[in-house]
N, C-alpha and C positions, 0 to 999 in steps of 0.2 A: 945464795938466794934466800931471802926471808919470806916465808909464807905465814902470815898472821892467822891466829885461830879465828878471828872475827874482824870484819870491817863494816862500818855503818854505811848507810846509803843517803846521807844528808847531802843535798845538792847546793849549788850556789844560790838557787832560787829560794830554797828553804832558809838558808842563812840570811839572805836579803829580807825575807819575811820577818824573821826574828829581829833583825836590825831595825826595821821600820817600827816595830813595837817599842824597842828600847829607845828610839829617838822620839817617841811620842810621849804625851803626858801620862797616859794611863798604862801601867805595866803589870798590874796584878790581875785577878780574875775579872775578866770583862768581855768585850765583844768578840775577841778571837777565841776565847774558850767556848762561848756560845756557838760560834760558827763551827768550831771543831765538833762540838757535841751533836749538832744538827747533821753534819756530814757523816760522822761516824755511825750514828743511829741509822741513817739512810743506807749506808754501805752494808750494814748487818740486817737490814729490813726489820728493824725493831723500833718501838715507839720512842724510847728514851735512852740517852747516854749522858753520863755525868763524868766530867773530867776531874781527876784526882792526882795526888802526888805519887802514888805507887799502886801496884796490884795488891800488895799487903794491906794498904789502907782500904782498898775496895773490898777485900775479903772480910776484913774486920767490920766495916760498916754494914755489909750485907748480912752477916751473922747477927749483928745487933738489931738491925731493922726487923728481922723475922723472929725475934724473941729468944735467940740462943744466948744462954748465960750460965751462971753458977749452977752446978749440979747436972748440967746437960752433957750428953756425949754426942760427938760428931764423927761419923765414920768417914775415913779418908784413906789415902795411900801412903805407904812409906817411901815410894819411889817418886820423889818430887823434891823441889827445893824446900828448905826448912820453913819458909814463910807460910806455906800452906798450913802447916801444923801450928806455928807460933801465932798466926791470926786467930786460930781457935782458942788458944790459951789466952790471948789478949781479950777475947770476948768473955772469958771466965769459964769456958767449957773445957772438956777433956777430949783430946784427939784419940780416936780408936782406930788402930790400923788393921787392915786386912791384907792378905798377901795378894800379889799381882799375878796376872797371866804371864806365863813364861815367854809367849810369842810376842805380845804387844807391850809388856811392861806396865799395863794399866789394870786397875781393879775392875771387876765385873759385877753386874747386879746380883748374880748368884752368890758370890763371896760376901757381898754386903748384906744380903738377906740373912745369911747365917749368923751375922754379928749383931743384928738388931736386938735391943733389949728395951725394957720399959724406960730407960734413961735416954735412949736415942732420940735426938731432936732433929738432926739434919744429916744429909749425905753431901759430901764435898768431893766429887770426882775431879780428876785432873786430866786435861787433854795433853798427852805427853809427846814431845818431839815434833809436834805439829798435827798429830792424829787426834780426832775427836773420840772421846769415850762413847759408850753405848747409851746415848741420852734417851732414846725411846724406852730402853729397858729400865733406866734409872727413874724416869718420870712415872712409869707404871708402878714401880716399887714404892716410890715416895707417896703416890696417891693411895696405894693400898694400906700404908701404915701412917698416913697423915704426917709426913715428914717434910721439912724444908729441903729444897734442892738448890745448891749453889755451885756454879762451875768455876774452877780455876782454869781460865782460858789464856794464861800468859803465853803459851806456845802456839796459840791457834786462833789468830784473827780471821784467817782465810778459809777455815775448814768447813766441810759439809759432810754429814754422814746420815744416811737414810732420809735424805731430803731436808735435813734440819741443820741450821746454823747455830753457833754459840748464842745462848740467851733466849732462844725462841721457845724453849720448853720449861726452863727453870725459873726460879724466883729471881735470880740475878746471875750474870756472868761477869767475871773480873779479868782485866787485861793489864799487861805490862808494856811500858815503852822504855824499858831499860836499854842500855847501850847495845846489847847484842840482839835485840828483838827485830822483827821484820819492819816495824815502825818504831822510831826512837826520837826522843828529845833529850837523851842522856839519862834521865830518870823519868818518872811520870807513870800514870796509869789511868784506867777508866773502868766504869761499871755500866752495864746496860740492863734495862728492865722494861717491863711491859706496862707499868702503871705510872701515870702522871703523879699520883699521890705519893708513891714511893720515891720518885725522882725528886720531888719537892723536899721530902724528908732528907734525902741524901745531900741535897744542896745546902740545907741548913746544917746538917751534921758535919759536913766537911769544913764548915766555917764557924766553929765554936758554938753552934746552936743558936746563933743570933738571927733576928728576923730580916735584916737588910744587909746584903753584902756590900763590898766597897764600890762596885759598879753602880748600884742603886743609890748609894749615899752620895756619889760624886755627880751623877747625871740628873738627879732630882733635887727639888727644893728640900731644905733640911727638915727632917722629921726624926724624932727620937726613935732609936731602935731598942729592942728588948732581947733578952735571952730566954727562950722558951723551953730549952732542953739542954742536956749535957751534950756538948759537941767536941770536935777535935780539929786539929789544924792539918787538913788533908786537901786543901783546895789547889787545883792546878791554876797556874797563872798564864797570862797571855803570851809571855815569852816562850813558855813550853808549848803552848797550843799552836803557835804560828807555824813552826816547821812541820808539825804533824799534819796540817791540813792538806798540803800538797802531796804528802806521802800516801794518803788514802787513795789517790788516783793511780799511784804506781804499784801498790802493794801486790796486786794479782800478777803483774808482769814480773816482778821480782820472785814471786812464788814459783812461777813457771821455770825461771832460770835455776832455782834451787832444786826443783824436781828433776830437771835434766841432769844436773851435776850429781845428784844422788843416784840416779840410774847408772851413770858412768862409774861411780864408785863401786856399786854392787857388781857391775860387769868385771871390773879390773881386780877386785879383791876376792872373788868367789873361789879362786883356786888355792887360797891359803888354807892349809890343813888345820882344822881345829877352830878357825875363825867363824863366828856366827853373826848373823844380822838380826836386829829387831825386825819383826814382821813388816813388810811393805803394805801400803794402803790397799784395800780391797777394790775390786772393780766397781766403779760408780762412786767411790769415796774420794773426797778432795782433802788432801792433807796440806797443812801450812809448810811442811818440810822445814821446820825450824832448826832442827839439829840432825846430823847424821852420826849415829852411834853404832859402833861394832862391839861385839863381845870377844875379847881376846881368848885364845886357848887357855884352858884352866891352869896349866903348869907354867905359863909365861908370867913374869913379873910385870904388872902394869906400870909400876913406878919406874922400872928400868926402861920400858918402852917409851914412856913420856920423856925421860931424860935423854935417851938416844935421839928421839925425834927432835927435841929442842936443840941438841948438839948439831943437828943438820938444818937448823933454822926453821923448823916447822912447829907451829903452835898447836897444842892439843888441850883438851879439858876432860873433866869427869862429870857426867850428868846422869845419875847422881850417886853418891854413896847413900845407901838406904838410911832414912832418918832414924830408925830405931837403933842403928849401930853408933850413932853420934853420942858423945859423952853426956851431954845434958839429958837426953832421953834415956840413956842407960842408967844414969844415977837417979833420975826422978821416978822412973817407972819400973826399973829393974829388968829392962829388956835384954835379951840375949840375941846374938846374930841369928841363931837357929829358930827364933820365934816366927820369923817370916822368911823362910829359906829361899824362896824364889827371888824376892826383892834383895835379899842379902847376896845371892849369887850374881844377879845383874849388877848390883852396886860394887861388887868386888872385881868384875871383869870388864865393865863398860868403859869405852874410850870414845870420846867425841872428836871427830876430825873436822877440819875447816869446811864450812859450807855457807857461802854468801854470794850474792849476785856479782860482785866484783872479782870473784875467783874465776880463773880461766880454766879451760879444759886441760891445758898443759900443766898448770899448777896441780890439778887433781891427779894427773898422771905421775907427777913428781912425788906427791904425798904417798900414793900407792906404791911406787917403786921403792921409796925410802922405808915404808913400813915392812915391805917384803924383805928388804935388805937387813934391817936391824933385828927382826924377830928370830932368825935362826941362831943368832949369837947369844940369845938370852935363855 
């Protein structure tokens, strides 16, 4: 029996929607992107959404829009995908890591406060595994120190914490529609913000900084366009947007299924000696339940566990090895694993198990039985 690590939720209707676009004349950034942006913003109860090619591009543009650049420092977490840090580098700034909370794997306002210097320009918290970071704490800190606040919400479209959703307190929140995410078009991303002026800037910046995008040039009488700013090629197209539109309506139903399966995992695995869990969402908190990660016992070889699970037909992943332990960051900044010991330990022990709406309860039981079976031999 093969149990994949991830399966997407694209339906025949989503595929049909994309096919309709591909059979039409207009297939780049056009009416379907506009429709997606309107519906996505409404879902998050925020004024503006901008469709982009990736969350990385969204982070990059958000940093640039709010003046982050050469000589600036941006405080973030080492327990995330590398794009969180590389987007800061692409903006010309320097990522400054702080260690994470052992229970949640996320950074706290208290840890960030201790790292603020005169060079600090922004804070970039990450909503990890589906749980939101402490945005009320971060916005208070950002206001006290006049800092930009940008959210990496790649794992957390559906989240709510302290009555707040992604993007409602920050300068911008950035999302991913990569293949493993709760909404997907293969690749793709989006950015949400509260300012129409900011959204207009992002729509120009995503398309080379020119004054008229392809949709305008096609649907209107010809007018010369101009380039008013330095821009990039980050624009979502209608083919990507089309399958996302229907997924917005289903995203909460899928979240509930993942929540149920995560609860089952916790129940079935709690008896394994030395196995630990990342903290579950608190009462009143709504997690996206994007990933289910366990921390293997310290003396167990994760690589051997993964190999044995794969031998039994079960896909697993690592989310994530701490960024500061990766070669590029070790060589560029001289980081050592012990510089951020909690992130290093989580990164050394973490194992992500399959979690998606198409996963059955029986498959969860098989995953748990197999993990219990392979661990004593390692």
